[in-house]
C-alpha positions in Angstrom: 24.3 53.3 74.6 23.2 53.1 71.1 21.0 55.5 69.4 17.9 53.1 69.5 18.1 53.2 73.2 18.6 56.7 73.7 15.2 57.4 71.2 13.5 55.0 73.5 14.8 56.5 76.7 13.9 60.1 75.2 10.2 59.1 74.2 9.5 57.4 77.7 10.9 60.7 79.3 8.7 63.3 77.0 5.6 61.2 78.2 6.3 61.4 81.6 7.0 65.4 81.5 3.9 65.8 79.8 1.9 64.0 82.0 3.6 65.8 84.8 2.8 69.1 83.3 -0.7 68.1 83.0 -0.9 67.5 86.8 0.5 70.6 87.4 -1.9 72.6 85.4 -4.5 70.5 87.0 -5.5 69.1 83.4 -7.3 65.8 84.2 -8.7 65.2 80.4 -6.5 63.1 78.0 -8.9 63.4 75.3 -10.8 66.2 73.5 -14.6 66.3 73.4 -15.2 62.6 74.0 -17.3 61.2 76.3 -15.2 60.4 79.5 -14.8 56.9 80.2 -13.7 55.1 83.4 -10.8 53.3 84.6 -7.3 53.8 82.8 -8.4 53.6 79.3 -8.0 57.4 78.5 -4.7 57.2 79.8 -3.5 53.9 78.0 -4.8 55.4 74.8 -3.2 58.7 75.7 0.1 57.1 76.3 -0.1 54.9 73.3 -0.8 58.1 71.3 2.6 59.4 72.8 4.7 56.5 71.3 4.9 54.0 74.1 4.2 50.5 73.8 1.8 48.2 75.7 4.3 46.9 78.1 5.6 50.4 79.2 2.0 51.4 79.7 1.5 48.4 81.9 4.1 49.5 84.3 3.3 52.9 84.2 -0.4 52.6 85.0 0.3 49.5 87.1 -2.7 47.9 84.7 -2.2 43.8 83.9 -0.4 43.7 80.3 -3.4 41.9 78.7 -5.8 44.4 80.1 -3.5 46.9 78.0 -3.5 45.3 75.0 -7.4 44.7 75.0 -7.7 48.5 75.8 -5.7 49.3 72.6 -7.4 46.9 70.2 -9.4 48.7 67.4 -12.9 47.6 68.7 -12.4 49.0 72.2 -11.0 52.4 71.1 -14.5 53.6 70.0 
């Protein structure tokens, strides 16, 4: 494997480890001091902030790719 592939795999594993730790600690919030939104929006934004792209987020959350992209547009973030 080349260095770029290893970096991508490492990034994804770090996110999965972080999500597992959040689950084990019982932490259900993905944002701080913001009004809670329904659906997978918070998780999508959290994973995006961790460096994952829309395709990977779609696979992790089982949400349609187009929905993930819509959630990540600047207008939908606020």
